[in-house]
C-alpha positions as CSV (number, residue, x, y, z in Angstrom):
1,M,3.5,46.1,12.4
2,Q,4.5,43.8,8.9
3,K,8.4,43.9,9.4
4,N,9.5,40.1,9.9
5,K,10.0,39.2,6.6
6,K,11.9,42.3,5.6
7,L,14.1,41.7,8.4
8,F,14.6,38.4,7.8
9,K,15.7,38.7,4.2
10,E,17.9,41.1,5.0
11,I,19.5,40.3,8.0
12,E,18.0,37.9,10.6
13,A,17.9,34.9,8.7
14,N,21.6,34.7,8.5
15,Q,22.0,35.7,11.9
16,W,20.1,32.9,13.1
17,F,22.3,30.4,11.1
18,K,25.4,31.8,12.8
19,R,23.6,32.4,16.2
20,N,22.8,28.3,15.9
21,I,25.1,26.4,13.3
22,D,27.7,25.4,16.1
23,A,25.1,23.8,18.8
24,I,23.3,22.3,15.8
25,E,26.6,20.2,14.4
26,N,27.1,19.1,18.0
27,K,23.7,17.5,18.2
28,D,23.6,14.0,17.7
29,N,20.0,13.3,17.4
30,N,16.8,15.8,17.3
31,Q,14.2,14.2,19.7
32,V,11.4,15.7,18.2
33,I,12.7,14.7,14.4
34,S,12.8,11.0,15.8
35,L,9.4,11.2,17.1
36,L,8.0,11.8,13.6
37,I,9.7,9.4,12.2
38,N,8.3,7.1,14.2
39,W,5.0,8.2,13.7
40,L,5.3,8.5,10.1
41,K,7.1,4.7,9.9
42,P,4.2,3.1,9.1
43,F,3.2,4.8,5.9
44,K,7.1,4.7,4.8
45,N,6.2,3.2,1.8
46,E,3.7,6.0,0.6
47,I,6.1,8.7,1.5
48,N,8.5,9.3,-1.7
49,K,8.8,13.3,-1.3
50,I,9.3,15.5,1.7
51,L,9.3,19.0,1.3
52,E,10.7,21.0,4.8
53,V,9.5,24.5,4.6
54,G,12.0,26.4,7.3
55,C,14.7,23.6,6.6
56,G,17.4,25.6,8.2
57,T,20.5,24.1,8.0
58,G,19.0,21.0,6.4
59,H,19.9,18.6,9.3
60,G,16.1,17.8,10.4
61,L,15.0,17.1,7.0
62,N,18.0,15.3,5.9
63,Q,17.0,12.5,9.1
64,I,13.7,12.2,7.9
65,A,14.3,11.9,4.4
66,T,17.2,9.1,5.3
67,N,14.9,7.3,7.6
68,L,11.9,7.1,5.3
69,K,13.9,6.7,2.3
70,A,12.5,9.4,0.5
71,D,13.7,12.7,-1.9
72,G,14.1,15.7,0.7
73,F,13.3,19.4,-0.5
74,G,13.5,22.2,1.3
75,L,12.9,26.0,1.7
76,E,14.9,28.5,4.3
77,P,15.0,32.3,3.6
78,S,19.0,32.3,5.2
79,T,21.0,32.1,2.2
80,D,23.7,30.9,4.3
81,A,21.9,28.1,5.5
82,V,20.7,27.3,2.2
83,K,24.5,27.0,0.8
84,Y,25.6,24.8,4.3
85,A,22.3,22.6,3.7
86,N,23.1,21.6,0.2
87,N,27.0,21.3,0.7
88,R,26.5,19.2,3.7
89,F,23.7,17.2,2.4
90,G,24.3,16.6,-1.3
91,S,21.0,14.4,-1.8
92,L,18.7,17.3,-0.4
93,N,17.6,20.2,-3.0
94,V,17.6,23.2,-0.6
95,Q,16.8,26.7,-2.2
96,V,16.3,30.3,-0.7
97,G,12.8,31.2,0.0
98,F,9.8,32.1,2.1
99,G,6.7,30.0,3.1
100,D,4.2,32.6,1.5
101,A,5.5,31.6,-2.3
102,I,6.8,27.9,-2.5
103,P,8.8,28.1,-5.9
104,F,8.5,24.0,-6.1
105,K,6.3,22.4,-8.8
106,E,5.6,19.1,-7.5
107,E,3.3,17.6,-4.8
108,F,4.5,16.3,-1.8
109,D,3.9,13.0,0.0
110,L,4.6,14.8,3.7
111,V,5.0,18.8,4.0
112,H,7.0,19.4,7.5
113,L,6.8,23.3,8.6
114,G,9.5,23.5,10.4
115,F,9.1,26.1,13.2
116,F,8.6,29.2,11.4
117,L,4.9,30.2,11.6
118,Y,5.6,32.1,14.7
119,L,7.8,34.3,13.2
120,T,5.6,35.0,9.7
121,D,3.9,38.5,9.4
122,R,0.3,37.9,10.2
123,K,0.0,39.6,6.5
124,Y,1.5,36.5,5.1
125,Y,0.2,33.9,7.6
126,L,-3.1,32.3,5.5
127,K,-0.8,32.7,2.6
128,C,1.8,29.9,4.2
129,I,-1.2,27.9,5.0
130,S,-2.7,27.9,1.8
131,E,0.8,26.9,0.2
132,A,1.6,24.5,2.5
133,D,-1.9,23.3,1.6
134,R,-1.2,23.4,-2.2
135,M,2.1,21.6,-1.8
136,L,0.4,18.5,-0.2
137,K,-1.0,15.7,-2.1
138,F,-4.3,14.5,-0.8
139,G,-3.6,11.3,1.1
140,G,-0.8,12.9,2.7
141,F,0.7,14.1,5.7
142,L,1.3,17.5,7.1
143,S,3.9,17.8,10.1
144,I,3.8,21.5,12.2
145,I,6.9,22.0,14.9
146,D,5.9,25.5,16.4
147,F,4.6,27.4,19.8
148,E,1.6,26.8,20.6
149,T,-0.4,28.3,23.2
150,P,-4.1,28.3,24.3
151,Y,-4.9,31.5,23.1
152,P,-3.4,33.3,20.2
153,Y,-1.2,36.6,21.1
154,S,2.1,38.2,20.1
155,N,5.3,39.3,22.3
156,L,9.0,40.4,21.2
157,Y,11.4,38.2,19.3
158,S,13.9,37.8,22.1
159,H,17.0,38.1,19.3
160,N,15.6,41.3,17.7
161,E,13.1,43.9,19.5
162,N,12.0,45.0,16.0
163,I,10.7,41.5,15.5
164,L,7.6,39.9,16.7
165,S,6.9,36.3,17.5
166,H,3.3,35.1,16.9
167,K,2.2,32.4,19.1
168,H,-1.5,30.4,19.0
169,K,-2.5,26.6,17.8
170,N,-1.4,26.5,14.0
171,S,-3.3,23.0,13.3
172,D,-6.7,24.9,14.3
173,V,-6.4,26.2,11.0
174,F,-6.0,23.2,8.9
175,V,-8.6,21.1,10.6
176,A,-11.3,24.4,10.3
177,S,-10.9,23.4,6.6
178,G,-12.6,20.4,7.0
179,L,-9.9,18.5,4.9
180,Y,-7.4,17.4,7.4
181,T,-7.7,15.1,10.5
182,I,-5.0,15.1,13.7
183,V,-3.4,11.9,13.9
184,N,-1.0,12.5,16.9
185,K,0.6,15.6,19.1
186,Y,3.2,15.7,21.5
187,Q,3.7,19.1,23.7
188,Y,6.5,20.2,25.2
189,S,8.6,22.9,26.4
190,H,11.4,25.2,24.3
191,E,13.9,23.8,26.5
192,N,12.9,20.5,27.6
193,F,11.5,17.8,26.1
194,F,8.4,17.6,28.6
195,F,5.1,19.8,29.2
196,D,6.1,23.3,30.4
197,K,3.7,24.9,32.6
198,K,4.4,28.4,31.4
199,I,2.8,29.3,28.0
200,D,5.0,31.2,26.8
201,A,7.3,28.3,26.1
202,R,5.1,25.5,25.0
203,V,6.1,23.9,21.7
204,S,4.1,21.2,19.7
205,L,4.6,18.5,17.1
206,T,1.6,18.0,15.6
207,L,1.2,15.5,12.7
208,L,-2.0,15.9,10.4
209,F,-3.4,14.0,7.5
210,K,-4.9,15.0,4.4
211,E,-8.4,13.3,3.8
212,T,-9.3,11.6,0.9
213,D,-12.5,9.6,1.4
214,I,-14.6,12.9,2.5
215,F,-15.6,13.6,-1.3
216,R,-18.4,11.2,-2.7
217,K,-20.0,11.2,-6.4
218,I,-22.9,13.4,-6.8
219,K,-26.3,11.5,-7.9
220,K,-28.8,12.9,-10.0
221,N,-31.3,13.8,-7.2
222,D,-28.7,15.1,-4.9
């Protein structure tokens, strides 16, 4: 059942690009990304480097980086999307890759997981979580856009019956570590910018903070 990464690497990532590029180019503003930017504006001076995993064409990453005046780095499995992003947005540094093996060396002030975790093979899921945490500085922010359901389940990906979509509440994994606090959350629909009663269509934007003040010096008699 661990087929997703192989299929996306071979064909499906570029198929995604071909299906979506026209709609993305004709969309003036991404409401979800605009909401995230508004949440982050009070911390603008502290956010200098941004990483988006699953950055697609780079439009969302460029929108965040431009508004926060930060350097934008992206990771995306579609070779066509990476070529497009680097040509379209010269200030971005976008590379081909997957979230379970992030190639960048630096730490980031904001790591954004851009709607890809639901397509991650469960074999690689915790590695993606670990890599996102590794890339994020203490005192930094983590944002997640993905399907969010009240209980975990999987169903067939609508564009390829050989691929499974895995839906659950991704922020729980980070919060359970004791290192992260949820700052803001907005739940909406895959089709509309408001809550959907249909569980299968529910999506969330979640912003988390990686805590710094949870550590203390150990005293001799502790």
